[in-house]
ZALODO-939719 format. One line per 3 residues: number of its first residue (from 1); their letters; for each residue x, y negated, z negated of N, C-alpha, C, CB. Coordinates in steps of 0.1 Angstrom, whole numbers. Each point is the difference from the previous one (the first is absolute). Glycine has a CB too. Layout:
N
NUM	a	X/Y/Z/X/Y/Z/X/Y/Z/X/Y/Z  ...
% end
This chain:
424
1	mdv	9/8/-2/-9/-6/3/11/-10/2/-22/9/-10  15/-23/11/7/-13/5/-1/-8/-12/-6/1/26  17/-5/-29/0/-10/-17/2/-12/6/12/14/-20
4	prt	-23/-21/16/-3/-19/7/9/-8/-4/-25/-1/-1  26/-9/13/13/-3/-2/1/-16/-9/6/16/25  1/-15/-35/-7/-14/-6/5/-17/9/2/16/-27
7	etv	-13/-23/27/8/-11/5/12/-10/-1/-17/4/2  23/-11/6/5/-7/-2/-3/-13/-6/8/14/13  5/-24/-13/-1/-13/0/10/-9/10/-8/6/-24
10	qyr	-2/-17/25/8/-10/10/6/-5/-2/-9/-3/8  29/0/-2/8/-4/-8/10/-5/10/-6/15/-20  17/-26/10/14/-4/11/10/-1/-10/-12/-16/20
13	fdg	18/24/-17/19/-2/-1/5/-9/-1/4/12/9  4/-21/-16/14/-9/0/11/4/-8/-14/-18/3  27/12/1/8/2/-11/9/14/8/-21/-11/-25
16	ped	34/8/24/8/10/-1/-4/17/3/8/-20/-16  -4/25/24/-6/18/-2/6/10/-10/-3/-2/23  14/-6/-26/7/11/-11/-4/-6/-15/24/7/16
19	apv	-30/-19/-17/-2/-3/-14/-10/9/-8/7/-22/7  -6/20/-16/-11/3/-11/-14/0/5/15/-12/-16  -25/13/16/-15/2/1/-10/-11/-11/7/28/7
22	lvi	-9/-39/-4/-10/-10/-6/-18/4/7/25/-22/-2  -33/20/-2/-11/4/5/-11/-9/-8/11/25/6  -15/-34/8/-11/-8/-10/-14/-2/1/18/-9/-3
25	gps	-30/8/-3/-9/5/1/-9/-15/1/8/26/-13  -16/-29/24/-10/-12/-2/-14/-1/-10/9/-2/25  -13/-8/-30/-12/-5/-4/-10/0/8/10/-11/-11
28	lgt	-25/16/4/-10/-1/4/-3/-8/15/-2/3/-24  -7/-4/31/2/-6/16/11/-11/2/-26/5/3  39/1/-5/14/-6/9/6/9/9/6/-13/-17
31	twh	1/13/19/10/12/13/15/-10/-11/-18/6/42  21/8/-30/19/0/-6/3/-16/0/11/26/15  -16/-34/-10/4/-12/2/4/-10/-14/-15/4/23
34	mwd	7/-1/-30/0/-7/-15/13/2/-3/-24/4/-9  35/3/18/12/4/-11/11/-8/11/-9/29/-16  3/-34/28/6/-8/10/14/-11/-8/-28/0/15
37	rqi	26/-6/-26/12/-11/-2/13/12/-13/-24/-33/4  14/43/-9/16/10/-6/7/8/10/-11/4/-22  5/-1/34/10/0/4/11/-1/5/-11/2/-4
40	pel	19/-11/6/9/-4/6/14/-2/-7/-19/-9/12  14/12/-31/7/4/-9/-1/12/-1/-2/-17/-9  -5/28/8/3/9/0/6/6/7/-12/-4/-9
43	vph	11/8/23/6/9/9/11/-3/-1/-14/3/13  29/-14/-21/12/9/2/1/13/-10/13/-21/7  -21/18/-15/3/13/-11/-8/14/3/4/-19/-19
46	wrv	-17/18/23/-7/13/6/-5/-2/10/-5/8/-18  -4/2/18/-7/8/15/-15/0/-5/22/19/10  -26/-33/-9/-13/-2/-5/-12/10/10/9/-28/-9
49	lrf	-16/29/0/-13/6/12/-11/-6/-7/8/27/9  -13/-32/3/-15/-10/-6/-14/8/9/15/-31/-3  -22/32/-7/-17/6/10/-13/-5/-3/8/22/1
52	dlp	-12/-22/6/-18/-8/-8/-7/15/3/-4/-34/10  -4/28/-15/-13/12/-9/-10/0/14/-1/-11/-34  -8/19/37/-7/6/7/-8/-12/5/0/23/-11
55	ghg	1/-23/24/-12/-10/-3/11/-12/4/-20/13/-24  30/-20/24/1/-14/0/17/1/2/-24/-11/-17  20/-3/28/8/1/3/2/7/18/2/-4/-29
58	gap	-10/7/30/-5/9/11/7/12/1/-5/-19/11  8/25/-24/0/15/-10/-9/6/11/1/-6/-30  -5/20/36/-9/9/-1/-9/1/-13/15/10/15
61	ahp	-29/-19/-15/-4/0/-5/-13/17/-4/12/-30/8  -3/34/-21/-6/15/-4/1/-3/-18/11/21/26  -22/-22/-26/-4/-2/-16/5/9/-10/-20/-8/8
64	asa	25/1/-17/5/6/-8/-4/-3/-15/15/2/19  -22/4/-24/-12/-2/-18/9/0/-13/-22/17/9  34/-11/-4/7/2/-18/13/-1/3/-16/17/-13
67	vge	18/-27/1/20/-6/3/6/12/-3/2/-26/-10  -7/36/7/12/16/9/-3/0/12/1/19/-18  -8/-18/24/1/1/12/6/-9/11/-16/9/-10
70	lad	19/-18/5/8/-11/6/9/4/-12/-16/-22/13  23/27/-16/13/3/-9/6/13/10/-10/-7/-30  0/13/32/3/15/10/-2/-4/15/-11/19/-19
73	rli	4/-32/23/7/-2/13/14/-1/4/-18/-11/0  23/1/-9/14/-9/-1/14/12/-5/-17/-28/-9  12/38/2/6/11/-2/7/5/10/-15/2/-14
76	atl	0/6/22/0/7/12/11/-9/10/-28/10/-5  26/-21/10/6/-11/9/17/3/-6/-25/-23/3  30/23/-17/13/-2/-2/4/13/-2/-1/-23/-9
79	dgl	-7/32/11/7/16/1/0/3/13/-8/9/-19  -4/-18/27/9/2/15/8/-9/4/-15/10/7  19/-14/-11/13/-15/5/14/6/-6/-18/-25/-4
82	gvq	18/38/-5/12/5/-6/-1/-10/-16/15/7/28  -23/-14/-34/7/-4/-9/-9/2/-14/14/-16/17  1/20/-23/-1/5/-16/-10/-4/-9/22/0/2
85	rfg	-9/-9/-3/0/-10/-13/-1/-15/4/16/16/-13  -21/-27/5/1/-11/5/-13/-6/-12/10/5/30  0/-20/-33/-6/-10/-6/-15/-5/5/24/-4/-3
88	yag	-30/-1/-7/-16/-2/3/0/-15/-5/-11/26/-4  1/-31/10/-6/-15/-2/-12/-2/9/23/-9/-7  -34/10/1/-8/-8/1/-11/-12/-3/11/15/4
91	csi	-21/-20/3/-10/-6/-8/-11/1/0/11/-10/1  -18/6/-15/-15/7/0/-6/13/3/0/-19/4  -4/23/7/-2/16/3/10/5/5/-20/0/3
94	gga	28/-10/2/14/10/2/10/2/-11/-2/-9/23  4/1/-39/4/7/-6/-8/10/-7/15/-16/1  -33/14/0/-4/14/-8/6/13/11/-28/-11/-13
97	iga	30/4/21/5/21/14/13/2/-9/-4/-5/38  15/-9/-42/14/0/-10/-3/9/-12/9/-25/5  -17/19/-13/-4/11/-12/-2/9/7/-8/-10/-17
100	dla	-2/15/26/-5/11/5/14/13/-2/-18/-17/19  27/13/-13/12/8/12/4/1/-16/8/-10/34  -4/-1/-45/8/3/-8/-2/12/-10/3/-23/5
103	lrh	-19/21/-4/-11/14/-8/2/16/4/-21/-19/2  19/12/11/1/23/11/12/1/1/-18/3/21  29/-13/-18/15/0/15/9/-6/-14/-11/-10/36
106	phr	13/8/-51/9/-6/-2/19/5/3/-24/-8/-17  25/17/22/8/7/6/7/-6/14/-13/17/-11  8/-22/17/-3/-12/8/0/-17/0/-9/20/2
109	vas	7/-20/-11/-2/-21/-1/11/4/-14/-37/-16/8  46/8/0/14/-5/-3/3/-11/-11/2/6/23  -12/-13/-17/-6/-15/-11/-15/-9/9/32/-7/-10
112	lal	-39/0/4/-15/-3/-5/6/-11/-2/-16/18/-10  6/-31/18/-3/-12/-4/-17/-1/8/29/-11/-4  -40/9/-8/-13/-5/-1/-4/-10/-1/-2/13/-7
115	vaa	-1/-21/18/-1/-17/2/-16/1/5/29/-9/10  -34/-1/-23/-13/-3/0/-15/14/-3/15/-21/19  -1/29/-19/-12/11/-12/-4/4/-12/6/5/12
118	spr	-15/5/-13/-8/6/-9/-4/18/-3/-6/-26/5  11/27/-20/-7/12/-1/-14/4/7/12/-3/-19  -20/-7/15/-15/0/5/-1/-13/4/-10/17/-13
121	fgs	3/-17/30/0/-13/7/-15/-5/-5/18/7/24  -19/-15/-32/-17/-4/-7/-6/8/-4/-6/-14/12  -10/10/-6/-7/9/1/-6/9/8/3/-12/-12
124	ade	-4/27/12/-6/8/17/-17/-6/1/17/29/-2  -21/-32/-9/-9/-14/7/3/-10/12/-3/0/-22  13/-7/15/4/-6/6/3/-1/15/1/0/-20
127	frq	3/10/23/8/1/15/-7/12/5/26/-10/-5  -36/13/-4/-9/9/14/-12/-12/3/3/32/-11  -5/-40/6/-8/-5/2/5/-13/8/-11/13/-18
130	rgv	26/-11/21/7/-8/9/2/8/10/10/-13/-16  -14/28/22/-1/7/11/-20/2/6/29/13/-13  -35/-18/-3/-11/-2/9/-4/-10/12/-6/9/-20
133	vvr	13/-25/14/-3/-13/0/11/5/17/-5/-18/-34  10/28/31/13/-5/17/-11/7/11/34/7/-9  -42/7/6/-4/10/-1/-16/-7/16/14/12/-37
136	tng	-18/-23/22/-16/-5/6/11/-14/11/-27/5/-30  32/-15/28/5/-15/0/16/4/14/-10/-10/-36  13/20/37/13/-1/6/10/-7/-9/-10/1/22
139	lep	26/-1/-17/8/-3/-14/-1/-21/0/23/29/3  -31/-36/9/4/-11/2/1/-6/-15/-9/0/24  0/9/-39/-1/-10/-12/14/9/-4/-31/-11/-8
142	mar	36/15/6/15/4/-5/9/-5/4/-5/16/-5  3/-16/17/13/-16/10/-1/-12/-3/-1/7/21  -10/-13/-25/-7/-12/-2/5/-2/-16/-23/3/19
145	tap	22/6/-29/9/-2/-10/10/5/-6/-13/-6/0  20/12/12/16/7/-5/9/-13/-2/0/24/16  1/-34/-10/9/-14/-6/-4/-1/-16/-2/-15/24
148	erw	-8/14/-29/-1/-4/-18/2/14/-7/-19/-22/1  20/33/5/5/12/-3/14/2/-5/-15/5/15  21/-10/-3/12/2/1/15/-9/-7/-16/10/18
151	fts	9/-24/-13/11/-15/-3/-7/-5/-11/9/-10/24  1/0/-25/-4/-7/-12/-5/-14/16/22/10/-31  -32/-18/22/-2/-13/8/4/-7/2/-9/1/-4
154	gfa	24/-1/-4/11/-13/8/3/12/12/17/-19/-24  -15/30/20/10/1/17/-12/3/14/26/17/-15  -38/-15/8/-9/0/9/0/-9/12/-10/6/-17
157	aaq	6/-21/6/1/-13/6/6/-1/4/-5/-7/-7  21/8/8/16/-3/3/1/9/15/11/-1/-30  -14/8/30/-1/17/11/-7/2/10/2/13/-17
160	pai	-8/-19/20/-16/6/9/-1/7/11/-9/-17/-5  25/18/14/2/9/4/5/10/-3/-2/-12/9  5/21/-22/-1/8/-8/-12/8/-3/17/-14/-5
163	vew	-28/4/1/-9/3/-2/-10/8/7/8/-15/-9  -6/7/24/-8/1/11/9/15/7/-8/-30/3  19/33/-11/5/14/6/-3/10/-7/16/-8/9
166	avq	-20/8/-24/-5/5/-8/-16/4/3/18/-10/-12  -24/4/16/-14/0/4/-2/7/12/-2/-21/-10  15/23/19/-7/1/9/7/14/1/-8/-24/10
169	mvr	16/31/-20/4/15/-4/-14/8/-5/27/-8/-8  -34/-3/-3/-13/9/-2/-9/3/13/-2/-11/-24  0/1/29/-8/-2/13/0/9/12/3/-20/-7
172	ttd	12/21/2/5/11/14/-2/23/-9/28/-29/13  -28/26/-22/1/8/-4/-19/16/-3/27/-25/-6  -23/37/12/-14/3/1/-6/8/-12/4/-1/23
175	pgc	-15/-4/-20/-12/-2/-13/-2/13/-4/-13/-20/7  16/32/-1/-6/11/-11/16/4/-7/-27/13/16  36/-15/-7/15/2/-10/2/-9/-12/12/5/21
178	yia	-23/-15/-27/7/-13/-5/-12/8/-9/12/-27/16  -26/31/-14/-10/3/-7/8/14/-11/-21/-9/23  32/17/-16/-1/8/-5/16/0/-4/-23/8/12
181	ace	27/-19/-14/10/-3/-11/0/-4/-11/6/-2/14  -23/-6/-13/-5/-8/-11/-5/13/-6/-6/-25/8  0/34/-6/-2/17/-6/8/0/-8/-5/13/16
184	ala	17/-12/-7/20/5/-6/-5/-4/-13/24/-8/21  -22/-6/-20/3/-6/-11/-9/0/-14/10/-11/18  -22/11/-9/-8/6/-12/-3/11/-11/-3/-11/15
187	afd	12/16/-10/4/16/-3/14/5/-4/-16/3/16  23/-15/-17/15/-2/-7/-5/-6/-11/19/-3/18  -14/15/-29/6/-2/-18/9/10/0/-20/-7/-15
190	ird	34/-5/6/13/10/-1/1/-2/-9/11/3/16  -21/-11/-31/4/-4/-13/6/8/-6/-15/-12/-2  7/26/-2/4/10/-4/12/7/7/-21/-1/-8
193	elg	27/4/20/9/2/4/15/-11/3/-20/16/6  26/-29/-12/9/-8/0/9/8/-5/-10/-19/0  7/26/-11/20/6/-11/3/10/15/-6/6/-40
196	rit	0/-4/47/7/14/8/9/-6/11/-22/18/-2  17/-32/9/10/-7/8/15/0/-6/-19/-14/8  26/20/-5/12/1/-7/12/-6/10/-10/22/-14
199	vpt	2/-31/26/17/-4/13/2/-15/-10/-7/10/35  19/-15/-33/-6/-14/-3/-4/-9/5/9/4/-11  -17/-13/1/-8/-8/11/-2/-12/-1/-10/16/2
202	lvl	6/-28/3/1/-14/-1/-15/-4/3/26/-2/6  -29/-2/-11/-17/-10/-5/0/-8/6/-4/2/-22  1/-7/31/3/-14/8/-15/-5/-1/22/6/19
205	vga	-23/-19/-24/-14/-1/4/-2/-22/0/-9/34/-16  3/-39/22/-3/-13/4/-3/-5/-15/-9/4/27  12/-19/-33/-4/-6/-9/-20/-2/-2/29/-11/5
208	edr	-25/10/3/-19/-7/7/-8/13/9/10/-30/7  -7/42/-8/-7/8/4/-13/4/-7/19/5/10  -31/-5/-3/-10/-2/-4/-12/13/7/10/-27/-4
211	vtg	1/34/11/-5/14/1/8/14/-14/-3/-11/32  11/7/-31/8/11/-9/15/-5/-8/-11/19/18  8/-26/-25/6/-10/-6/8/2/-15/-19/-10/14
214	pgd	26/7/-12/11/-3/-12/-3/15/-10/-1/-34/-1  -13/33/-6/-7/9/-7/3/14/5/-17/-16/-4  13/18/18/-3/10/8/16/7/-2/-23/-12/18
217	art	31/1/-18/16/4/4/9/7/-16/0/-24/22  -5/12/-35/1/13/-9/-7/5/-5/13/-4/-3  -20/12/7/-7/14/2/10/13/5/-23/-17/8
220	lva	26/7/0/9/10/11/11/5/-5/-6/-11/19  17/-3/-27/11/-5/-9/-4/13/-13/1/-33/7  -9/29/-8/0/7/-17/-4/19/2/-15/-28/-14
223	gip	13/29/22/-1/16/4/8/7/9/-20/-4/-5  28/-6/15/10/8/8/12/-1/-9/-10/-5/24  18/14/-29/7/7/-11/17/-11/6/-18/34/-5
226	dar	24/-35/15/8/-5/9/0/-13/7/-1/19/1  -15/-29/-5/-3/-8/5/3/-16/-4/-13/20/3  17/-28/9/8/-16/-7/-16/-11/7/41/5/5
229	lal	-46/-13/-15/-8/-11/9/8/-13/3/-22/9/-9  14/-10/25/7/-14/8/-7/-12/2/12/14/11  -15/-24/-19/-12/-11/2/4/-8/11/-7/-2/-24
232	vpg	1/1/40/3/-11/8/-10/-11/-4/9/15/17  2/-29/-24/-10/-11/2/-9/-5/14/17/-6/-17  -25/2/17/-3/-8/12/-9/11/11/24/-17/-5
235	aah	-24/29/-3/-7/11/12/-13/3/-4/20/12/5  -28/-9/6/-7/9/-4/-3/15/2/-3/-19/0  -9/24/9/1/18/-1/13/2/15/-34/9/-10
238	lap	37/-12/21/3/-2/9/17/-4/-1/-26/-4/5  30/3/-18/12/-6/-7/15/2/16/-13/9/-35  9/-2/39/14/5/11/-1/-12/13/-2/32/-6
241	veq	-14/-35/9/1/-11/12/3/-14/-10/-19/15/21  14/-17/-36/1/-13/-3/13/-6/-5/-23/5/-2  28/7/-5/8/-3/-9/14/11/10/-20/-6/-28
244	paa	27/1/37/0/14/6/18/1/-5/-22/-1/25  32/-14/-27/10/6/-4/0/8/-12/9/-16/11  -15/6/-21/-3/10/-12/-3/10/-4/-1/-11/-2
247	vte	-6/17/16/-2/13/-1/9/13/4/-19/-12/3  27/1/10/10/10/5/12/0/-10/-7/-3/25  9/-5/-27/11/1/-16/-5/10/-9/6/-25/-2
250	lll	-15/30/0/0/5/-11/0/16/0/-10/-22/-5  4/21/20/2/15/7/9/4/-1/-9/-2/12  25/-5/-2/8/0/-3/3/5/-11/-1/-13/13
253	thf	3/2/-27/5/5/-11/-1/17/0/-7/-25/-11  -7/20/5/-2/18/-3/7/12/13/-27/-9/-12  15/13/22/7/10/4/14/-3/4/-20/8/4
256	saa	28/-12/-7/16/-1/1/6/9/-15/0/-29/15  -5/21/-25/1/5/-10/-2/19/-1/-7/-27/-6  -9/20/7/-5/17/-4/8/10/7/-24/-6/-1
259	wqd	28/3/19/4/11/8/11/5/-6/-9/-6/20  19/-5/-28/14/10/-1/1/17/-4/8/-23/-9  -13/23/3/-1/11/-9/-8/17/12/-5/-25/-28
262	tlt	0/18/38/-7/15/2/-4/-4/15/-11/7/-28  16/-15/31/2/-3/18/14/1/5/-17/-17/-1  19/20/6/14/-2/15/5/-14/-6/-12/10/29
265	alp	26/-14/-37/-2/-12/-5/4/-12/8/2/13/-20  -12/-24/18/5/-9/8/3/-8/2/-5/6/2  16/-12/6/7/-15/-1/-3/-9/-5/6/3/13
268	apa	3/-5/-24/-6/-14/-10/-1/-9/5/8/4/-16  -11/-19/23/6/-8/2/4/-14/-13/-11/13/22  16/-20/-15/12/-5/-10/-13/-10/2/33/7/2
271	dmp	-44/-9/1/-7/-11/5/-14/3/-6/14/-4/23  -14/18/-27/-12/0/-6/-8/-1/-6/6/4/4  -17/-16/-3/-3/-10/-8/-8/4/-15/-1/-12/23
274	rls	-1/5/-35/3/2/-13/-12/-1/-2/21/-7/-6  -28/17/-4/-20/-6/0/7/-9/-13/-25/26/6  9/-36/8/-3/-16/-13/-15/4/-4/14/-26/13
277	apv	-22/33/-5/-10/4/-5/0/5/-13/-4/2/20  -7/-7/-30/-6/8/-14/1/14/6/-20/-19/-10  34/26/2/-5/19/-2/1/6/-10/6/4/19
280	lpv	-22/-2/-28/7/8/-13/-4/12/-5/5/-19/-5  8/25/2/2/15/-4/-13/2/-7/27/0/-2  -29/8/-1/-10/8/-15/5/13/-2/-23/-11/5
283	aei	18/14/-11/4/7/-15/-7/13/12/-3/-20/-33  6/39/36/-8/5/-1/-11/6/-6/15/-5/10  -28/7/-6/-10/1/-5/-6/17/2/-2/-29/4
286	taa	5/36/-10/-6/13/6/-15/4/-1/22/5/-5  -29/4/16/-11/0/-2/-4/11/-11/-3/-11/22  -10/9/-28/-5/8/-4/1/14/1/-9/-17/-1
289	erp	4/27/-10/0/15/7/-19/2/4/26/13/-20  -27/-4/30/-10/2/2/-6/14/4/5/-21/3  -8/26/-15/-5/17/5/-8/1/9/1/9/-20
292	eaa	7/6/26/-10/2/14/-8/15/-1/19/-14/17  -28/12/-13/-9/10/3/3/10/-1/-8/-9/11  5/23/-21/4/13/5/1/3/14/-10/6/-19
295	dag	-3/-5/25/0/1/9/1/-11/15/-8/16/-18  19/-18/23/6/-13/5/-9/1/16/29/0/-16  -35/10/17/-11/-1/15/-16/-4/-3/14/20/10
298	ytd	-18/-22/-25/-14/0/-5/4/-16/-3/-8/27/-11  -5/-33/21/-2/-12/0/-16/-2/-12/14/-1/28  -11/-9/-35/-20/0/-8/-6/-4/11/-1/-9/-27
301	pye	-9/15/26/-16/-15/10/0/-12/-10/-24/20/10  30/-20/-23/-7/-11/-6/11/-6/6/-16/4/-23  29/-7/25/10/-6/8/-4/-5/13/15/15/-10
304	rgm	-14/-7/19/0/6/11/-19/-12/2/22/34/-3  -29/-28/-3/-14/-10/3/7/-18/-6/-26/26/-6  28/-31/-4/2/-8/-4/10/-9/11/-7/13/-23
307	rtr	17/-9/32/6/-2/8/-5/-5/16/12/15/-17  -21/-2/18/-9/-5/7/-10/-10/-1/6/18/4  -11/-17/-13/-9/-13/-3/1/-11/1/-3/9/-10
310	rev	16/-13/4/8/-14/-1/6/0/22/14/2/-40  -14/7/38/7/0/17/-12/-10/8/12/30/2  -21/-23/-6/-18/-1/7/-2/-14/-3/-13/26/-6
313	lgd	10/-23/-6/-9/-14/-8/1/-12/-1/-2/12/-10  19/-6/6/9/-14/-4/2/0/-17/-12/-16/22  26/10/-21/5/2/-18/-11/-13/-4/33/8/-1
316	ahv	-42/-13/0/-8/-14/-2/-12/10/-5/8/-22/20  -16/27/-12/-10/7/-2/0/11/-9/-3/-8/20  16/16/-21/0/10/-9/5/-6/-9/1/17/11
319	dra	6/-23/-16/6/-7/-17/-16/-5/2/34/-10/-5  -39/2/6/-15/-1/-5/-5/10/0/-3/-16/6  -1/26/-4/-10/12/-5/9/7/-14/-13/7/30
322	mga	27/-3/-28/5/1/-9/0/-3/-8/6/3/9  -5/-18/-12/-1/-12/-8/-10/3/-8/9/-15/14  -24/16/-13/-12/1/-3/-5/10/-4/0/-13/12
325	add	8/24/-10/4/12/-5/-4/1/-21/21/-1/26  -32/8/-28/2/-2/-19/-1/18/4/-15/-29/-18  10/28/4/2/17/-9/-19/5/7/20/-8/-36
328	ftg	-28/0/40/-6/5/10/-3/1/6/1/1/-5  6/-5/16/3/-1/17/16/5/5/-17/-22/0  22/25/-5/11/3/-2/4/14/9/-3/-13/-23
331	dfq	-3/25/18/-1/9/4/-7/0/13/3/5/-21  -12/-10/26/-2/-5/13/4/-6/7/-9/2/-5  18/-4/3/11/-11/8/12/11/7/-3/-24/-21
334	ela	3/36/8/13/2/3/-8/13/10/20/-10/-23  -32/18/23/-5/9/4/-3/-8/16/-9/14/-27  12/-27/27/-8/-4/14/17/-4/11/-30/-15/-14
337	try	39/18/1/13/-3/8/6/15/4/6/-24/-14  -4/32/5/0/13/4/-4/6/9/2/0/-15  -20/4/15/-4/7/12/-3/-10/17/-12/18/-23
340	awg	7/-32/17/0/-5/9/8/-4/9/-11/0/-11  20/-3/10/18/-6/4/7/8/0/1/-18/-10  2/27/0/7/11/-5/2/11/10/-10/-6/-22
343	evw	-7/10/28/-1/11/0/-8/0/18/0/5/-32  -10/-16/33/-10/-3/14/15/-7/8/-33/-8/-12  29/-5/8/12/-10/6/7/2/5/0/-7/-9
346	srd	11/18/2/14/3/2/3/10/9/3/-7/-19  -16/16/15/2/13/18/-2/-7/12/-13/23/-8  21/-11/16/10/-5/13/-16/2/12/35/12/-8
349	gld	-39/-8/5/-11/4/7/-8/-11/14/-2/15/-27  -1/-28/18/0/-12/8/12/-16/-4/-29/11/3  28/-13/2/14/-12/-1/-9/-14/-3/20/12/21
352	rrt	-16/-19/-33/-9/-9/-5/-7/-7/7/11/0/-14  -7/-5/28/-8/-12/7/-15/10/2/24/-17/16  -24/31/-10/-12/3/-4/-8/2/-12/7/6/17
355	rsc	0/-1/-29/-7/1/-13/-8/-14/-1/20/17/-12  -13/-33/16/-10/-8/-2/-5/-4/6/5/-3/-11  -9/8/25/-11/1/13/-15/9/-14/23/6/35
358	vtl	-12/7/-36/-11/8/-9/-8/-6/-14/15/18/10  -4/-30/-15/-11/0/-15/-1/-15/7/9/18/-28  -6/-25/31/-12/-14/8/-15/10/-1/21/-16/25
361	tal	-23/22/-15/-9/8/5/-7/5/-15/14/6/25  -7/2/-33/-11/5/-13/1/-8/-6/1/19/-2  2/-37/-4/-4/-7/-9/-11/-9/5/22/2/-8
364	vag	-25/1/22/-8/-12/5/-10/16/-1/16/-28/19  -18/40/-14/-10/12/-1/-6/1/-10/10/11/13  3/-17/-25/-7/10/-12/-7/-13/-7/20/24/-4
367	ghl	-19/-40/9/-4/-11/-9/13/-8/-13/-26/15/5  40/-5/-1/4/-10/-11/12/-8/8/-5/16/-24  2/-28/26/1/-14/5/7/-2/-11/-21/-8/14
370	esl	22/8/-27/9/-6/-12/18/6/2/-26/2/-20  22/8/28/17/11/6/3/-9/10/-5/28/-1  -1/-38/9/3/2/16/14/-7/-2/-26/-3/16
373	aah	19/-10/-22/12/-12/6/14/8/-4/-15/-26/-7  18/32/-5/8/5/-3/10/10/15/-16/-5/-27  7/9/35/-1/16/9/4/-7/12/-21/17/-11
376	vra	18/-30/14/0/-8/14/15/-3/-5/-27/-13/10  34/6/-24/11/-2/2/9/10/3/-6/-16/-11  5/29/6/4/12/4/0/0/14/-9/11/-20
379	alr	4/-9/25/-6/2/11/10/-6/15/-22/-1/-18  22/-14/11/14/-9/5/11/7/-3/-9/-22/-5  13/21/-5/15/9/-1/1/9/7/3/-1/-21
382	ngl	-14/14/20/3/8/5/6/5/17/-14/-3/-21  7/-15/27/4/2/14/-9/-1/5/16/11/0  -30/-15/-3/-14/0/4/0/-16/11/-11/16/-29
385	gpa	10/-23/31/-2/-16/7/-15/0/-6/17/-2/28  -20/-14/-23/-9/-2/-6/-16/0/13/20/-14/-22  -17/18/35/-5/6/9/-5/14/-1/12/-15/10
388	eik	-2/23/-16/-2/12/-1/-11/4/-16/25/3/16  -23/-15/-23/-12/5/-13/-13/-2/4/14/-6/-20  -11/-4/34/-17/-6/2/-3/11/9/0/-29/0
391	evl	5/35/5/-4/10/5/-6/12/-5/14/-10/10  -6/14/-27/-4/11/-5/-16/-10/-12/32/20/4  -32/-34/-2/-12/-5/-8/-12/3/8/13/-19/-11
394	mqt	-8/19/32/-12/-2/10/-8/18/-4/16/-20/24  -3/25/-23/-10/18/0/-5/1/-13/14/15/15  -11/-23/-26/-9/6/-12/-12/-9/-4/20/13/-9
397	avy	-24/-22/17/-16/-6/8/-3/9/5/2/-20/6  5/24/7/-11/10/2/-7/12/-10/13/-5/20  -2/12/-29/-2/8/-1/-4/4/-21/16/-1/30
400	cgl	-13/-12/-33/-8/0/-13/-7/-14/-4/18/18/-7  -20/-22/20/-5/-15/1/-1/-13/-2/-3/13/1  -4/-20/6/6/-14/1/2/-14/-12/-11/10/24
403	paa	1/-7/-36/1/-3/-11/16/-5/-9/-22/15/6  27/4/-6/11/4/-6/12/-5/9/-12/19/-11  7/-19/25/14/-4/10/3/-16/-1/-7/20/21
406	saa	-5/-22/-25/-2/-20/-1/9/-5/-14/-31/0/9  27/11/-16/11/-3/-14/10/-1/3/-8/9/-13  13/7/17/19/2/2/2/-11/5/5/24/8
409	fsi	-10/-29/5/5/-8/11/3/-13/-8/-13/10/20  5/-17/-30/2/-12/-9/12/2/-9/-27/-6/0  27/15/-6/11/8/-8/13/1/12/-20/16/-17
412	aqs	21/-11/24/16/5/6/5/-17/10/-7/37/3  -2/-44/-2/2/-13/6/5/-7/-5/-14/0/8  9/-3/-22/9/-7/-14/15/3/0/-22/4/-15
415	viq	23/15/9/11/5/-1/6/-3/16/-7/19/-21  3/-15/34/13/-2/8/2/-16/2/-3/23/12  -6/-32/-16/2/-11/3/17/-4/-11/-33/-3/7
418	eet	31/9/-17/9/-4/-12/15/3/3/-19/6/-15  15/6/21/14/9/1/4/2/10/-4/10/-15  5/-15/22/3/-4/13/6/-16/7/-19/20/-3
421	tpr	15/-25/-7/3/-20/-5/18/2/-2/-30/-11/-21  35/7/27/15/-3/-2/1/-3/-15/5/-11/26  7/11/-35/-4/-7/-16/13/-7/5/-14/18/-23
424	p	8/-31/11/11/-11/-1/18/11/-4/-26/-24/-12
% end
């Protein structure tokens, strides 16, 4: 039987062929060109491989909805090139890919730089709602708001050409791949695994980053045993673009020092710049031991159900329901989580889009409109567009009656307007 071939990534090399390899990963909505201003200073010392995310920068539009899948595609690319050991620097989702590589392929990552990264990127609800907005409105809302997420206001005002370049990067991204990357970020959470990252790590963050700010950076540094923090003044989320000289200096110093004992010795140029941005060492913090299940192959239906329930309904909805549970209703919440979500919603026989169609129909047919709003939101998260939800409700009008469908349309219209309107 043929084994499916792992997808690869679109890449380019810069630098001498015999130099150690430094892999650089981009942020969501950008291309490898976000690192253009670092390349002239890096290539005298390293062979730099930059790559694009799926559907970004003209890369093939083969969506990947998990950070681990993106990391696997990068590893497949490096295997094809014969690159076994490398340094890695990545920004935002590119940083998440680097952290995943350090966790699953520690023997291959010589040194790591996490730029504008986080062990968990905001909330799952936030990124799934962003996916709903893009599915409904395209990428224009994301393109228009990119400058305020990526740059300080002063930089944006002074550099209109760079701002327009950034907007165009988002506009030319494949929407399906952008949505899949949002799903990947929604599911990414390595807070309990940071202690297993054992490679020398630089955590670099813009002092004015409002997406993954200094607080997220400090969480990374506190959890990774061999990590240092670099705070870049006058920079927001895309610090490599906004403060290229400072970021380049930090990367040069980190990778030159970290690789001395792990890779072929690099020439140590006399003019290697000294570190001027603040880098703060931290003491080692070990991860707490966690008991392992007696049967490693067993998954508690409650745990599986809670994960599925949160993915479908959203953290905010589930937190409200669980927070309101008391001695009287707590057992019911456990029953719903264990059996409805852990047993039925988690079965393989139907995908989640289809289960949402069935659920919407059943709620209208049963007159359970008090639950309809939550499941319209769930349907949007599960990939149904407003037009498809409309068709489901049109079908219910025939088989469940016009009054029931009319009430359902009213509820669904309100939810769709709320969920598909871009948030500031």
